[in-house]
C-alpha positions in Angstrom: 47.2 18.5 -73.3 46.1 16.3 -70.4 44.0 13.2 -70.5 41.2 12.7 -67.9 38.9 9.7 -67.3 35.6 10.3 -65.6 34.2 7.2 -63.9 30.5 6.2 -63.8 28.4 8.2 -61.3 31.1 11.0 -61.3 31.0 14.4 -63.0 33.9 16.6 -63.8 33.7 20.4 -63.9 36.4 21.9 -66.2 37.6 25.4 -65.1 39.9 27.7 -66.9 41.2 30.7 -65.0 38.4 30.2 -62.4 35.6 30.1 -65.0 33.5 27.0 -65.7 34.2 26.0 -69.3 32.7 22.5 -69.5 30.8 19.8 -67.7 32.1 16.2 -68.2 30.2 13.0 -67.5 31.5 9.4 -67.6 34.1 9.0 -70.3 37.7 9.9 -71.4 38.6 13.5 -72.3 41.5 15.7 -73.2 42.0 19.0 -71.4 43.4 22.0 -73.1 46.2 24.3 -71.9 45.4 26.0 -68.6 42.3 23.9 -67.9 41.7 22.0 -64.6 39.0 19.5 -63.7 37.3 19.0 -60.4 35.7 15.6 -59.9 32.5 15.2 -57.8 30.7 12.1 -56.6 27.1 12.3 -57.8 25.8 10.3 -54.9 26.7 13.2 -52.5 25.5 16.7 -52.0 27.5 19.4 -53.8 29.0 22.0 -51.4 29.6 25.5 -52.7 29.9 29.2 -52.0 27.0 31.5 -52.9 29.0 33.3 -55.5 30.3 30.1 -57.1 26.8 28.6 -57.4 25.4 31.7 -59.1 28.1 31.4 -61.7 27.6 27.6 -62.1 23.9 28.0 -62.6 24.6 30.0 -65.8 25.9 26.8 -67.4 23.0 24.8 -68.9 24.9 21.5 -68.7 25.5 21.9 -65.0 21.8 22.8 -64.4 20.7 19.6 -66.2 22.8 17.5 -63.8 21.5 18.8 -60.5 18.5 19.2 -58.3 18.5 22.7 -56.9 16.5 22.7 -53.6 15.7 26.1 -52.0 14.5 25.8 -48.4 13.0 28.8 -46.6 13.8 29.8 -43.0 10.5 28.3 -41.8 10.9 25.1 -43.8 12.5 21.7 -43.9 13.0 19.6 -46.9 12.8 15.8 -46.6 15.0 14.0 -49.1 13.9 10.6 -50.5 16.4 8.6 -52.5 14.7 5.8 -54.6 11.6 6.4 -52.4 13.5 5.8 -49.2 14.0 8.6 -46.7 17.6 9.7 -46.7 18.2 13.2 -45.2 16.8 16.5 -44.0 17.7 19.8 -45.6 17.6 23.0 -43.5 17.2 26.6 -44.6 19.3 27.6 -47.7 20.1 26.4 -51.2 21.1 22.8 -51.7 22.6 21.2 -54.9 22.2 17.4 -55.2 23.5 15.6 -58.3 20.9 13.6 -60.2 23.3 10.7 -60.8 21.9 7.2 -61.0 19.4 7.5 -58.2 15.9 8.9 -58.3 15.4 11.8 -55.8 12.3 13.4 -54.5 11.8 16.2 -52.0 9.0 17.0 -49.6 8.9 20.5 -48.0 7.3 20.9 -44.6 6.3 24.1 -42.8 7.8 24.3 -39.3 6.2 27.6 -38.4 3.5 25.6 -36.6 4.1 22.8 -34.1 1.7 20.3 -35.9 3.3 17.7 -38.1 1.5 16.9 -41.3 -0.3 13.5 -41.2 1.1 12.6 -44.6 4.6 12.2 -43.0 5.3 8.7 -41.9 5.4 8.6 -38.1 8.1 6.0 -38.2 10.5 8.7 -39.7 10.0 11.0 -36.7 12.1 8.7 -34.5 14.9 8.3 -37.1 18.0 10.4 -37.4 18.4 13.0 -38.6 14.7 14.0 -38.6 14.4 13.2 -34.9 16.7 16.2 -34.2 13.9 18.5 -35.5 11.1 16.8 -33.6 10.0 17.0 -29.9 7.9 14.2 -28.6 5.9 13.5 -25.5 4.4 10.2 -24.5 1.3 9.9 -22.3 1.0 6.4 -20.8 -2.3 4.4 -20.8 -2.8 5.2 -17.1 -2.1 8.9 -17.5 -3.7 12.1 -18.8 -1.9 15.4 -19.6 -2.5 19.1 -20.2 -1.0 20.7 -23.3 0.2 24.3 -22.9 1.3 26.3 -26.0 3.3 29.5 -25.3 2.0 29.3 -21.7 -1.6 29.0 -22.7 -3.7 25.9 -22.0 -4.7 24.2 -25.2 -6.4 20.9 -24.5 -6.3 17.6 -22.6 -4.2 14.8 -24.0 -5.3 11.2 -23.6 -2.9 8.2 -23.8 -0.6 8.2 -26.8 2.6 9.6 -28.3 2.5 13.2 -29.5 5.1 14.7 -31.8 5.7 18.4 -32.6 8.1 20.4 -34.7 11.0 22.1 -32.9 10.6 25.9 -33.3 10.3 29.0 -31.3 6.9 28.0 -29.9 7.1 26.9 -26.3 5.3 23.6 -25.5 4.7 22.2 -22.1 3.0 18.9 -21.2 1.9 18.3 -17.6 1.0 14.7 -16.9 -0.6 13.0 -13.9 -1.4 9.4 -12.9 -5.1 8.6 -13.1 -4.8 5.3 -11.2 -5.8 4.9 -7.5 -2.9 6.3 -5.4 -1.9 6.0 -1.8 -0.7 8.7 0.6 0.9 8.1 4.0 0.7 10.6 6.9 3.4 9.2 9.2 4.5 10.0 12.8 1.9 12.7 13.6 2.2 13.7 17.2 -1.3 14.7 18.3 -3.0 15.6 21.6 -6.4 14.0 22.4 -9.2 16.0 24.1 -7.9 14.9 27.6 -4.3 16.0 26.6 -2.9 12.5 26.0 -0.1 12.7 23.5 -0.1 10.1 20.7 1.8 9.3 17.5 -0.5 8.4 14.7 0.1 6.9 11.2 -2.7 7.5 8.8 -3.3 6.1 5.3 -5.3 7.6 2.4 -6.4 6.1 -1.0 -7.4 8.6 -3.7 -7.5 9.1 -7.4 -7.4 12.2 -9.7 -11.0 12.8 -10.9 -10.6 16.2 -12.6 -7.2 16.9 -14.2 -8.2 20.5 -14.9 -8.7 21.3 -11.2 -5.7 19.2 -10.2 -3.1 20.6 -12.5 -4.5 23.9 -13.8 -6.5 25.4 -11.0 -4.3 24.2 -8.1 -0.5 24.3 -7.6 1.0 21.0 -6.3 -2.3 19.5 -5.5 -0.7 16.5 -3.8 1.0 18.7 -1.2 -2.3 20.5 -0.6 -4.1 17.2 -0.2 -1.5 16.1 2.3 -1.9 19.3 4.4 -5.7 19.1 4.2 -5.7 15.5 5.5 -3.2 16.3 8.1 -5.2 19.1 9.6 -8.4 17.1 9.5 -6.7 14.2 11.3 -5.5 16.5 14.1 -9.0 18.1 14.4 -10.7 14.7 14.5 -8.4 13.2 17.2 -8.6 16.5 19.2 -12.3 16.0 19.6 -12.0 12.5 21.2 -10.7 11.4 24.6 -8.0 8.8 24.9 -10.5 6.1 25.9 -12.9 7.0 23.1 -10.1 6.8 20.6 -8.9 3.4 21.8 -12.4 2.0 21.8 -13.4 3.1 18.3 -10.6 4.0 16.0 -12.9 3.7 13.0 -14.6 6.9 14.1 -11.4 8.8 13.1 -11.7 7.7 9.4 -15.4 8.7 9.3 -14.6 12.1 10.8 -11.6 12.8 8.5 -13.6 11.7 5.4 -16.5 14.0 6.4 -14.1 17.0 6.9 -12.1 16.6 3.7 -14.5 15.2 1.0 -15.6 18.5 -0.4 -12.1 20.0 0.0 -10.6 17.1 -2.0 -13.1 17.6 -4.8 -11.9 21.2 -5.1 -8.5 19.8 -5.7 -9.8 17.6 -8.5 -9.3 14.5 -6.3 -11.8 11.8 -5.2 -11.1 10.1 -1.9 -11.9 6.4 -2.0 -10.8 5.3 1.5 -8.8 6.3 4.6 -8.0 4.9 8.0 -5.6 4.7 11.0 -2.8 2.3 10.4 -1.5 2.3 13.9 -1.3 4.4 17.1 2.0 4.6 18.9 1.8 5.4 22.7 4.5 7.1 24.7 6.5 4.9 27.1 4.8 6.1 30.3 1.3 5.8 28.8 2.1 2.4 27.4 3.2 1.2 30.9 -0.1 2.5 32.4 -2.1 0.8 29.7 -0.3 -2.5 30.4 -1.0 -2.2 34.1 -4.7 -1.5 33.4 -4.8 -4.5 31.1 -3.2 -6.8 33.7 -5.7 -5.6 36.4 -8.6 -6.1 34.1 -7.5 -9.6 33.2 -6.9 -10.5 36.9 -10.4 -9.2 37.8 -11.8 -11.3 35.0 -9.9 -14.4 36.2 -11.1 -13.9 39.8 -14.7 -13.6 38.6 -14.4 -16.8 36.6 -12.8 -18.6 39.6 -15.6 -17.5 41.9 -18.1 -18.6 39.4 -16.6 -22.0 39.1 -16.3 -22.4 42.8 -20.0 -21.5 43.3 -21.0 -24.0 40.6 -18.9 -26.7 42.2 -20.3 -26.1 45.6 -23.9 -26.1 44.2 -23.2 -29.5 42.5 -21.8 -31.0 45.7 -24.9 -29.8 47.6 -27.2 -31.3 45.1 -25.3 -34.6 45.2 -25.4 -34.7 49.0 -29.2 -34.1 49.0 -29.6 -37.0 46.6 -27.5 -39.4 48.6 -29.3 -38.4 51.8 -32.6 -39.5 50.3 -31.2 -42.6 48.6 -29.1 -45.2 50.5 -28.2 -47.1 47.3 -26.8 -43.9 45.6 -24.8 -43.3 48.8 -23.4 -46.8 48.7 -22.5 -46.4 44.9 -20.7 -43.2 45.6 -18.8 -44.9 48.5 -17.8 -47.8 46.1 -16.6 -45.3 43.5 -14.2 -43.7 46.0 -13.1 -47.2 47.2 -12.4 -48.1 43.6 -10.3 -45.0 43.1 -8.3 -45.8 46.3 -7.8 -49.4 45.2 -6.4 -48.4 41.8 -3.4 -46.8 43.7 -2.7 -49.8 46.0 -0.2 -52.4 44.7 -0.5 -54.8 47.7 -2.1 -55.0 51.2 -0.2 -56.4 54.2 -2.4 -57.5 57.2 -1.3 -58.0 60.8 -3.3 -58.5 63.9 -6.4 -60.4 64.7 -9.2 -61.3 62.4 -11.0 -58.1 63.2 -9.3 -56.3 60.2 -10.7 -58.8 57.8 -14.2 -58.3 59.3 -13.7 -54.5 58.7 -12.8 -55.0 55.1 -15.8 -57.2 54.6 -18.0 -54.5 56.0 -16.5 -52.1 53.4 -16.9 -54.3 50.3 -19.9 -56.4 51.3 -23.3 -55.1 52.0 
């Protein structure tokens, strides 16, 4: 005889020659000759072989102590312990001891990708359920296309989308719906008169039709870049170097006119475009600097001649007035004498009194 004590929340299975003889719950027991007991924690799942379980299920006491959960190949079973999510059971038979806790089980079909709305979305991000879920997040500034097994399904607006993991292929293509910028940099282009320039061009655009952009066109951004690049070359090729330098804004108008309808076919709406800068080759830049210097010199000469003419005309008018008016002549004479006197610190006189008489004639009428 052998004495065995079964603690609370444990169960003992008594075997004799490999056959289940008895099921022991909490308490103290005596085992007979040739009997062995296996202790199990009732808070944990019972692991078994298929043949062993079939034998155990023939014992009514064992059946009363367990939850037998059978999960099909296309199912998952969510285990709740005391109304709190605890675990996920995959395909197969599972034995869970009833013990002191209250268990409940929710089976879900994973043959489809859609997750039942009755399942708390917070559980989808928790282990181990997260291992059976695939999620895709579409930001507030994005839209996306959903493809199921390679077939377009629908447009996804901003939000988080979760699907069961299974053999069904899911693809989510997203694009930014905000206004975007594209730079065409360092384009070497010939003008109509064969002047070689390097042009940097900027484009602002936004995706207007996500179906056209992602479904009907492949890599629409690359196509838009090439379309704008060709239009830029065509527009500059129609202008001479002088026309280009005088009115660079014409390029943006010409490029916009050439590409507006083509961009719409790509699902894109052009909002603005323009030349950022034009880089001239070294020899052309030197010639332009020489032209600029010559123009500025010519302008300076014109201004000088204009000022000289105005000055001469003013002197002539003054002379005519003084010729007709002796008082005005005398005032002008006194003005110059005053200016001369301001620069004289002292006067030294030598000689006869004729010098004094001459000064009187200057200062006294």
